[in-house]
ZAFIZA-541138 format. One line per 2 residues: number of its first residue (from 1); their letters; for each residue x, y, z of C-alpha. Coordinates in Angstrom, 2 decimals, always signed. Layout:
<rs>
NUM) A) X/Y/Z; ...;
</rs>
This chain:
<rs>
1) MT) +0.13/+0.10/-0.05; +1.38/+3.49/-0.95;
3) GL) +1.36/+6.19/+1.38; +0.43/+9.43/+1.37;
5) TP) +2.59/+12.72/+0.91; +6.42/+12.56/+0.62;
7) SH) +8.50/+15.47/+1.79; +11.02/+16.18/-0.55;
9) PL) +9.61/+14.26/-3.50; +11.60/+13.82/-6.30;
11) TR) +8.80/+13.05/-9.08; +9.08/+13.86/-13.21;
13) FA) +7.89/+15.52/-16.61; +7.51/+12.71/-19.00;
15) PS) +6.52/+13.85/-22.07; +6.56/+11.16/-25.29;
17) PT) +8.02/+13.10/-28.38; +4.73/+11.34/-30.57;
19) GH) +3.57/+14.58/-31.34; +3.87/+18.81/-30.27;
21) LH) +3.33/+20.01/-26.31; -0.98/+20.71/-26.15;
23) LG) -2.12/+23.12/-23.24; -3.13/+19.64/-21.40;
25) HV) +0.89/+18.62/-20.90; +1.09/+22.56/-19.65;
27) VN) -1.66/+21.69/-16.64; +0.76/+18.34/-15.79;
29) AL) +3.64/+20.65/-15.95; +1.32/+23.01/-13.50;
31) YV) +1.20/+20.05/-11.23; +4.11/+18.46/-10.95;
33) WG) +6.42/+21.64/-10.75; +3.91/+23.08/-8.51;
35) IA) +3.56/+20.49/-6.51; +7.36/+19.46/-6.18;
37) RA) +8.11/+23.24/-5.50; +5.33/+23.47/-2.48;
39) RA) +7.32/+19.92/-0.65; +10.81/+21.25/-1.35;
41) GT) +11.19/+18.32/-4.41; +12.70/+17.57/-7.29;
43) VL) +11.64/+17.65/-11.20; +13.70/+14.62/-13.28;
45) LR) +13.01/+15.52/-17.08; +12.18/+12.06/-18.77;
47) IE) +11.86/+11.47/-22.80; +9.39/+8.70/-23.30;
49) DH) +10.55/+7.90/-26.50; +10.62/+3.76/-26.36;
51) DR) +7.72/+4.15/-29.00; +10.48/+3.56/-31.63;
53) QR) +8.23/+3.84/-35.10; +6.37/+7.07/-33.56;
55) SR) +9.18/+9.23/-31.31; +10.40/+12.27/-33.31;
57) TE) +13.52/+14.05/-33.02; +11.48/+17.25/-34.32;
59) FE) +8.90/+16.57/-31.59; +11.23/+16.24/-28.73;
61) HS) +13.14/+19.53/-29.98; +9.55/+21.28/-29.99;
63) IL) +8.79/+20.27/-26.52; +11.61/+20.96/-24.87;
65) ED) +11.39/+24.63/-26.60; +8.38/+25.02/-25.55;
67) LA) +8.77/+24.09/-22.30; +12.29/+26.26/-21.93;
69) WL) +9.42/+28.97/-23.50; +6.99/+28.25/-20.42;
71) GF) +9.41/+28.69/-18.14; +9.80/+25.19/-16.24;
73) EA) +13.25/+23.73/-15.52; +14.01/+20.51/-14.62;
75) DR) +16.83/+20.22/-11.77; +18.18/+16.89/-13.42;
77) MM) +19.90/+16.14/-16.61; +17.37/+14.95/-19.08;
79) VR) +17.01/+10.80/-19.32; +15.95/+9.52/-22.60;
81) QS) +14.37/+6.00/-22.72; +16.09/+5.13/-25.95;
83) GR) +19.49/+5.12/-24.09; +17.81/+2.77/-20.94;
85) AA) +17.58/-0.53/-23.25; +20.53/-2.29/-21.22;
87) FY) +18.06/-1.29/-17.88; +15.35/-3.18/-19.27;
89) ED) +16.85/-6.32/-20.57; +18.56/-6.77/-17.72;
91) HL) +15.69/-6.35/-15.76; +13.48/-8.84/-18.09;
93) ER) +16.25/-11.20/-17.50; +16.27/-11.33/-14.02;
95) LK) +12.19/-11.85/-14.36; +13.01/-14.17/-16.59;
97) AS) +15.52/-16.18/-14.12; +12.43/-15.63/-11.73;
99) GL) +10.05/-18.06/-14.28; +8.21/-14.31/-14.41;
101) AY) +8.59/-13.82/-17.66; +7.49/-15.27/-21.03;
103) VC) +7.20/-15.24/-24.86; +3.96/-14.11/-26.33;
105) SC) +3.16/-15.00/-30.50; -0.78/-13.40/-29.57;
107) SR) -1.70/-10.35/-32.26; -3.92/-7.41/-30.26;
109) KE) -6.51/-9.48/-32.55; -6.11/-12.41/-31.51;
111) MA) -6.47/-11.19/-28.30; -9.80/-9.73/-29.29;
113) LA) -11.67/-13.08/-30.20; -10.53/-14.54/-26.93;
115) SP) -11.85/-11.57/-25.01; -15.47/-10.86/-23.96;
117) DI) -16.07/-7.44/-25.55; -16.89/-5.36/-22.27;
119) PG) -18.25/-1.72/-22.74; -16.48/+0.10/-20.68;
121) QE) -13.49/-2.31/-19.38; -10.00/-2.64/-21.37;
123) MR) -8.60/-5.48/-23.43; -7.48/-8.13/-21.03;
125) YP) -5.00/-10.62/-21.98; -6.14/-14.65/-21.23;
127) GT) -3.32/-16.19/-20.75; -3.13/-18.03/-24.31;
129) CR) +1.01/-18.49/-24.27; +1.38/-18.92/-20.58;
131) ER) +2.03/-22.65/-20.63; +3.08/-22.74/-24.22;
133) HL) +6.96/-22.23/-23.24; +7.23/-20.82/-27.11;
135) EW) +11.35/-19.50/-28.25; +11.16/-15.59/-28.55;
137) HP) +12.18/-14.59/-32.39; +11.69/-10.92/-33.50;
139) GL) +8.10/-10.90/-34.38; +7.21/-12.22/-30.98;
141) SW) +6.76/-10.08/-27.34; +7.38/-10.87/-23.98;
143) RI) +5.09/-11.15/-20.97; +4.84/-10.83/-17.32;
145) RL) +2.68/-13.05/-15.31; +0.58/-11.50/-12.74;
147) QP) -0.77/-13.30/-9.48; -4.23/-13.05/-8.37;
149) GD) -4.77/-10.36/-6.10; -5.35/-6.87/-5.00;
151) VA) -3.39/-4.01/-5.09; -4.14/-1.22/-2.75;
153) FD) -3.06/+2.19/-2.72; -4.16/+6.08/-1.58;
155) DE) -3.86/+8.35/-4.46; -3.22/+12.04/-3.50;
157) RM) -6.60/+13.25/-5.64; -8.52/+10.49/-5.59;
159) GR) -8.66/+8.72/-2.48; -8.41/+5.07/-1.61;
161) QV) -7.71/+2.70/-5.09; -8.32/-1.15/-5.32;
163) HS) -7.50/-2.67/-8.34; -7.32/-6.06/-9.35;
165) PS) -4.17/-5.91/-12.52; -4.70/-9.61/-13.26;
167) EQ) -8.42/-9.50/-13.96; -8.01/-6.00/-15.52;
169) CG) -5.30/-6.49/-18.43; -4.06/-10.13/-17.46;
171) DL) -0.09/-10.28/-17.98; +1.61/-7.62/-18.53;
173) QA) +3.79/-7.23/-21.87; +7.22/-5.77/-21.61;
175) MD) +8.40/-5.78/-25.13; +6.10/-5.84/-28.00;
177) RL) +5.84/-7.42/-31.47; +8.22/-4.84/-32.87;
179) GN) +10.41/-5.09/-30.32; +9.25/-1.89/-28.58;
181) WT) +9.75/-1.48/-24.31; +6.12/-1.09/-23.76;
183) YQ) +5.42/+1.97/-21.84; +4.16/-0.02/-18.32;
185) FA) +7.24/-1.81/-18.59; +9.73/+1.14/-18.74;
187) VT) +8.30/+3.46/-16.68; +8.09/+1.30/-13.84;
189) VD) +11.89/+0.21/-14.32; +12.73/+3.78/-14.78;
191) DF) +10.94/+5.19/-11.71; +12.65/+2.19/-9.90;
193) LQ) +16.15/+3.05/-11.18; +16.03/+7.02/-10.76;
195) GV) +13.91/+6.76/-7.29; +10.90/+8.44/-7.80;
197) TL) +8.67/+8.94/-5.10; +5.85/+11.09/-6.63;
199) VI) +4.23/+10.31/-9.27; +2.03/+13.28/-10.77;
201) RG) -0.11/+12.00/-13.64; -3.75/+12.76/-15.53;
203) ED) -6.22/+10.45/-14.51; -6.63/+8.77/-17.31;
205) LL) -3.49/+6.65/-16.44; -5.10/+5.76/-12.89;
207) PS) -6.24/+2.20/-13.92; -2.61/+1.83/-14.91;
209) TG) -1.34/+1.96/-11.00; -2.21/-1.36/-9.62;
211) RQ) -0.15/-3.24/-12.08; +2.88/-0.71/-11.89;
213) IM) +2.78/-1.04/-8.26; +2.85/-5.07/-8.60;
215) LA) +5.60/-5.39/-11.30; +7.35/-3.01/-9.40;
217) EL) +7.29/-5.36/-6.52; +8.38/-8.34/-8.73;
219) LG) +11.47/-6.76/-10.14; +12.05/-6.37/-5.93;
221) RT) +10.80/-2.15/-5.21; +10.21/-2.32/-1.54;
223) EP) +8.34/+1.08/-1.49; +6.21/+1.99/-4.46;
225) PT) +5.62/+6.13/-5.37; +2.84/+8.23/-3.89;
227) FF) +0.54/+8.60/-7.02; -1.51/+11.41/-7.24;
229) HH) -4.14/+11.95/-10.89; -5.27/+15.19/-11.81;
231) AL) -7.91/+15.45/-13.78; -7.49/+15.95/-17.87;
233) IR) -8.69/+19.34/-19.49; -11.94/+17.87/-21.57;
235) KP) -13.20/+19.56/-25.51; -17.19/+20.27/-24.72;
237) GG) -18.39/+16.74/-26.23; -16.08/+15.15/-22.91;
239) EK) -13.16/+14.12/-24.77; -9.62/+14.60/-24.01;
241) LS) -7.08/+16.56/-25.39; -4.94/+15.03/-28.43;
243) KA) -1.77/+15.41/-29.53; -2.56/+13.82/-33.15;
245) AK) -5.85/+16.43/-33.05; -3.38/+19.79/-32.58;
247) DT) -5.26/+20.66/-29.63; -4.75/+23.69/-27.85;
249) GI) -1.01/+23.22/-29.51; +1.63/+25.19/-27.88;
251) RE) +3.04/+26.01/-31.00; +0.15/+27.77/-32.60;
253) LR) -0.78/+29.48/-29.13; +3.07/+31.12/-29.86;
255) AA) +2.91/+31.39/-33.82; -1.14/+33.21/-32.73;
257) GE) +1.43/+36.08/-30.54; +0.29/+34.56/-26.85;
259) SP) +2.92/+35.33/-24.37; +4.11/+32.38/-21.66;
261) GR) +2.43/+33.94/-18.92; -0.81/+33.94/-20.90;
263) VL) -0.52/+29.94/-21.89; +0.00/+29.28/-18.54;
265) GR) -3.17/+32.06/-17.15; -5.06/+29.18/-19.61;
267) AD) -4.04/+25.94/-18.34; -4.77/+26.97/-14.85;
269) QA) -8.21/+28.27/-15.71; -9.12/+25.27/-17.97;
271) ER) -8.06/+23.27/-14.84; -9.61/+24.81/-12.11;
273) RD) -13.10/+24.95/-14.37; -12.81/+21.60/-15.08;
275) GA) -10.86/+19.38/-12.71; -10.06/+19.95/-9.09;
277) FP) -6.83/+22.65/-9.22; -5.15/+22.36/-5.97;
279) AN) -5.88/+26.14/-4.24; -2.73/+26.16/-3.01;
281) LT) -0.92/+26.65/-6.22; -1.09/+29.43/-8.24;
283) IV) +0.76/+31.12/-11.18; +3.08/+34.06/-10.02;
285) PP) +4.43/+35.98/-13.51; +8.00/+37.42/-12.49;
287) PA) +9.35/+40.26/-14.15; +10.48/+39.34/-17.94;
289) PR) +13.98/+40.22/-19.06; +14.15/+43.03/-21.14;
291) GE) +13.23/+42.80/-24.62; +12.12/+39.01/-24.03;
293) AN) +7.72/+38.05/-23.18; +6.37/+37.86/-19.94;
295) RG) +7.51/+34.18/-18.03; +4.73/+32.74/-15.80;
297) TL) +6.43/+30.62/-12.87; +4.35/+28.50/-10.71;
299) LP) +4.80/+28.83/-7.08; +3.10/+27.93/-4.06;
301) TA) +0.81/+30.38/-2.02; +1.35/+27.64/+0.97;
303) PS) +2.81/+24.76/+2.55; +0.11/+22.27/+2.99;
305) PP) -0.16/+19.61/+0.20; -2.67/+19.81/-2.39;
307) TR) -6.40/+17.93/-1.41; -9.63/+17.08/-3.44;
309) DS) -12.16/+19.34/-3.75; -14.25/+18.65/-5.99;
311) SP) -14.79/+15.07/-8.36; -13.45/+14.63/-11.10;
313) AG) -14.04/+15.93/-14.50; -15.55/+13.00/-17.29;
</rs>
C-alpha cells in the first residue's frame, strides 16, 4: 500500500515525443512543478521515446523548446528511454530467471477474438501463451506473469483505490512484437531505478497504477511511489485533448502571439474549471528580462499539500 504526501519528493515530467505539446501537457507541468516546489522536491525530465515507430526527434526538440519558453526548468539532467535499453534488458532477464517472463505470439486481433468485448473495460490478455513455452524470435513479444490479487493504494486526489491487475489487464507485455519496450514496463523500471517517489499524471492513467505497483514489487521495489492523478482538460463533448488533433497546441498559441504567462493562465483557468486544481498553487509571473515576453512561474502560496475539492471531470 502506498502512503501519502512524501516530503522532498522526486517527481518527473515525462512527455512522449509523438507530437507537440498542447494545453493538457501544460496542466500536467503545472502540477508537477507546483507540487514539487511546494514540498521542496526535485523534478526530473524524462523523454519517453520507447515507441521507436512513433517518436520523432523534431517533436522532442519542439517539446524542449516549448518547456523552456514557458519557464519550466528541470532540476536534473534530461534522460531518454531510448538510451536505457540495457536497464530494461537487465530487469527482463531477472524476471526470466525467476520464471516470471514468457514469450507470447498473440496479436491484438487474436486477443480481441479470445476476450469478451465488455463496454467500458479494457482488453484483457487471457493467458493464451502462458504455458506454451515458446522460443523467442523477432516478431514475438515478452509478457510478465501477474498473479491474482488486489493492490490497494491511496491516491492523493482520488482517495482509496483497490485494483486487481490480473483481472483488469492480465499478464503485462514488457516488449511488444516490434521490439519496443512497452510503456508499462519502461516507466516502472525507470521510476524504480531513478528513485521517483511521487508520480503526478492525468486521471486517464489511474487504471495503470495497480499493475505498475505489482510489477515494481516483482522487480524488487519494496516501497512504491505515491500517486497523484489530476483531472484532464476536456473538449465540450467530454473527449480529452489529443496531440494528434493538434488541440490547443502550444506552437499554435505562440504563433498567435500569446505570451508564456497567458498560456500558463489559460491552463490554470481550464483546470480550475474542469478539474480539482489545488487551491494552494498559483501562477505568479515574475518580471521578464528586457526584450523578452513575460514568463509565468508556478509558485506555492501555502506549504500544505493539495487536497481533493471537487469531483473529477468526465
